[in-house]
Every structure is written in C-alpha cells, then in structure tokens.
C-alpha positions in Angstrom: -10.9 15.2 -32.8 -7.3 15.6 -31.9 -6.1 19.5 -32.8 -2.5 19.7 -33.8 -0.6 22.3 -33.9 2.3 22.4 -37.0 4.8 24.8 -36.6 7.8 25.5 -38.8 9.0 28.8 -41.0 9.2 26.7 -43.6 5.8 26.5 -45.7 7.2 23.8 -47.6 7.3 21.2 -44.3 4.3 22.7 -43.1 2.7 21.7 -45.9 4.3 18.1 -46.3 3.6 17.3 -42.4 0.2 18.2 -43.3 0.3 15.3 -45.9 1.8 13.0 -43.9 -0.7 13.3 -40.5 -3.8 14.0 -43.0 -6.5 11.8 -41.1 -10.2 12.8 -40.1 -9.1 12.0 -36.7 -6.8 15.1 -36.5 -7.8 18.9 -37.1 -4.2 20.5 -38.5 -3.3 24.1 -37.4 -0.4 25.8 -38.5 2.0 28.4 -37.3 5.2 29.9 -38.6 7.2 31.1 -36.1 7.6 30.7 -32.1 5.1 33.6 -31.3 2.4 32.5 -33.7 2.8 28.9 -32.0 2.4 30.3 -28.3 -0.6 32.5 -29.4 -2.3 29.4 -31.0 -1.7 27.3 -27.8 -3.1 30.0 -25.6 -6.4 30.6 -27.8 -6.9 27.5 -27.6 -6.7 27.3 -23.9 -9.0 30.5 -23.4 -11.2 29.6 -26.5 -12.2 25.9 -24.8 -10.8 24.0 -27.9 -7.3 23.4 -26.7 -4.6 21.9 -28.6 -3.7 18.2 -28.2 -0.2 18.6 -29.7 2.4 20.4 -30.9 4.8 19.9 -33.5 7.8 22.7 -32.9 10.4 23.3 -35.2 13.2 24.4 -33.3 15.3 27.4 -35.5 12.5 29.9 -36.6 12.2 33.6 -36.9 10.7 36.0 -34.2 11.0 33.5 -31.7 12.5 30.1 -32.1 11.3 26.7 -30.8 13.0 26.7 -27.5 11.5 29.9 -26.6 8.0 28.8 -27.4 8.4 25.7 -25.4 9.3 27.6 -22.2 6.4 29.8 -22.9 4.2 27.2 -23.8 5.2 25.3 -20.6 4.2 28.2 -18.8 0.4 27.7 -19.7 -0.2 24.0 -20.6 1.4 20.2 -20.3 0.3 19.8 -23.9 2.7 17.2 -25.4 5.4 18.7 -27.5 7.1 16.9 -30.1 10.6 19.1 -31.2 11.4 18.9 -35.1 15.4 18.6 -35.3 18.1 18.7 -37.9 19.7 16.0 -38.1 22.8 14.9 -35.8 22.0 18.2 -33.7 22.3 16.3 -30.4 22.3 19.7 -28.5 18.8 20.8 -29.7 17.3 17.8 -28.9 18.8 17.7 -25.1 17.8 21.1 -24.6 14.4 20.6 -26.0 14.0 17.7 -23.7 15.6 19.6 -20.9 13.0 22.5 -21.4 10.0 20.2 -21.2 9.6 18.5 -24.9 8.1 15.1 -24.6 10.0 13.7 -27.8 11.7 15.0 -30.8 11.7 13.9 -34.5 14.6 14.3 -36.9 14.6 16.1 -40.4 14.6 14.6 -42.9 11.3 13.1 -41.3 10.3 9.3 -41.7 6.8 9.4 -42.3 6.2 6.6 -40.4 8.1 7.4 -37.5 6.5 10.9 -37.2 3.1 9.0 -37.4 4.3 6.6 -34.7 5.4 9.6 -32.4 2.3 11.5 -32.7 0.0 8.3 -32.2 2.3 7.6 -29.3 2.1 11.0 -27.7 -1.5 11.3 -28.0 -2.2 8.0 -26.4 -0.1 9.1 -23.4 -1.5 12.1 -23.2 -5.5 10.6 -23.7 -4.2 8.4 -20.9 -3.6 11.4 -18.4 -7.1 12.6 -18.8 -6.1 15.6 -21.0 -8.7 14.7 -24.0 -12.5 13.4 -23.9 -13.2 11.8 -21.0 -14.7 8.1 -21.4 -12.7 7.6 -24.6 -11.3 3.6 -24.2 -7.7 3.8 -22.9 -9.1 5.8 -20.0 -7.4 5.6 -16.5 -7.6 3.0 -14.0 -8.9 3.5 -10.6 -5.7 2.6 -8.1 -3.6 4.9 -6.5 -0.3 4.8 -5.1 1.2 6.3 -2.0 4.8 6.4 -1.2 6.2 8.4 1.7 4.9 11.7 0.9 4.1 11.6 -2.7 0.6 10.5 -3.8 -0.3 9.3 -7.0 -4.1 8.8 -8.2 -4.1 7.2 -11.5 -7.9 7.3 -11.9 -7.8 11.3 -11.8 -4.2 11.3 -13.4 -2.4 13.4 -10.3 0.5 13.6 -8.3 1.1 15.3 -5.2 3.9 15.6 -2.3 3.4 16.4 0.9 -0.2 17.3 0.0 0.8 19.6 -2.7 -0.4 19.2 -6.4 2.9 19.0 -9.0 2.2 19.0 -12.6 4.0 16.6 -14.7 4.2 15.9 -18.3 2.8 12.5 -19.6 6.3 11.3 -19.8 7.3 12.3 -16.3 4.0 10.7 -14.9 4.5 7.7 -16.6 8.1 7.1 -15.4 6.7 8.0 -11.9 4.1 5.7 -11.8 6.3 3.0 -13.1 8.8 3.2 -10.4 6.3 4.0 -7.3 4.1 0.5 -8.7 7.5 -1.4 -8.1 9.1 0.5 -5.3 12.6 -0.4 -4.3 13.1 -1.9 -7.8 16.2 -0.9 -9.8 15.1 -0.2 -13.5 18.0 0.3 -16.0 17.5 3.6 -18.3 16.5 1.1 -21.1 14.1 -0.7 -19.1 12.5 2.5 -18.3 12.7 4.0 -22.0 11.0 0.8 -23.1 8.5 0.5 -20.5 7.4 4.3 -21.1 8.1 4.9 -24.7 6.9 1.7 -25.6 9.8 1.1 -28.2 13.5 -0.4 -27.9 16.0 1.9 -26.3 18.8 2.0 -29.2 20.8 5.0 -28.3 18.1 6.6 -26.4 19.0 6.2 -22.7 20.0 9.9 -22.2 16.4 10.9 -22.9 15.7 9.3 -19.8 17.9 11.0 -17.9 16.7 14.6 -19.0 13.3 13.3 -17.9 14.3 11.7 -14.5 15.9 14.8 -13.9 12.8 17.0 -14.2 10.8 14.6 -12.5 13.1 15.2 -9.7 13.2 18.6 -9.4 9.2 18.6 -9.5 9.1 15.9 -6.5 12.1 16.5 -4.2 12.8 19.3 -1.9 16.3 18.9 -2.6 16.9 17.5 -6.0 20.5 17.0 -5.4 19.4 15.0 -2.1 16.3 13.2 -3.2 14.0 11.8 -0.5 12.4 9.7 -3.0 13.8 9.4 -6.7 17.5 7.8 -6.2 20.3 6.7 -8.3 21.9 3.1 -8.1 25.1 3.9 -9.8 26.2 1.8 -12.7 22.7 0.3 -12.4 19.6 2.9 -12.9 16.9 4.3 -10.7 14.5 3.5 -8.0 11.7 4.9 -5.9 11.9 4.9 -2.2 10.2 6.0 1.2 11.4 9.0 2.4 14.8 8.6 3.7 
C-alpha cells in the first residue's frame, strides 16, 4: 500500500485527483495548503507510516508549494511531483531546483498523471524506501569511482567516506554515469534512461538534476572532480582529477 498526499487549495482539484488515483494499492491523503502538507509528511515520519509520494500544487495560501518543498526536503527524500499551471516554466524550473522529482501541468491528462505517479513510485521502491523484499528490489552490485562509493544493494552513496542523501532521480543519474565511467551521455540519453520516456523538450530537466547531484558529490561544484561537462555533448563521470 502506497500513501499518496494530494495537496491543492482547490477542493475540486483534490477531488478530481483522488478520482484519477483511485486504486486499491493507494491510500490517498489530502492537504489544502503547504503548511498542512509539511505537517502531514512530518506526522507520517513520526508515526512510522511515512508518505510515499506527494502531489504538490505551487500556488497556495498560508505556505506555497515551493516553500513547503523546502521544508519537506529537510525531513525526507520522498518523491514530490509539482502541479504547475500550463506554460509556467519558471515554476517548473524552480521546483526542480528546490528538489522536486517531476511535475505535471494543469489541466491534467489522467493517463500522464498516472504514468508519472507510477514511475515515481517505482523509482522510490528501487531505492529501498518502500517495503523490503518487493519485486524490483535492488541488485547487489556496488560501484567505486575515486572517492565515490555507490552501494546498489543498500541504495546509498558516500563521498570520501561521508554519506550523501540523493533524491531518486539524482541516484539514478549517478548510477548510470558511474556504471559507465568515461562515457559521455547527452542530456536526452540521460533523460530517456532515467525517466524511461522520450526526452522531447525536457533536456533542461536533466541539467537541473545534474547540478543538484554535483552540489552533493563535489567539494567545489564549480570545479568538479567527478561529474564533468563535455561541452556540446553532455556529461560523464571520471575519477578524481
């Protein structure tokens, strides 16, 4: 059973999302502003029944979605899908910048919404954040590159012996690049490998996640040791320079 928190100040949208997500495998929770969303995530952690996914609107009273996302990321790496207005690219980029995993544009296309929810939950399960022993659990290989160690059985990453907390997409990008050190991946190739769908116009999404990943694994992100840009081509992972 997955616990999904639906957050929007428009009660009609919350009801519509619950209809789209009606599934015996989902327990659906509601919140109507960012403050309530933060509290719901906190209570889930403290009560031992954490939220597995958050659908989070951007524009809300009391506390907006961006501010709520910042607070949620202080407590949890739970997948967060932002709900943005059509054409509001600044909201999308800001959400990704603050640690969102994905976004869905209003008005919703139910099939797209469900696909993105399922994809986020699959990635979260692979990271060991859901029930242990389910089908799709991690393999036992580990990867080492310079001072970075990735344990795919435990779904952990450490740098110079210090653990770093990655979101599901950051982990998947790190795993992809570490598995093929020295190979250059274009943003489109990374998107298709990690998101599991055609890139179309979403390559800027990759740049945001790579920047976040670099901030977490590099001592000086402006002069990276490991995750480097090959100008005009993409990204690759190398040993410490």
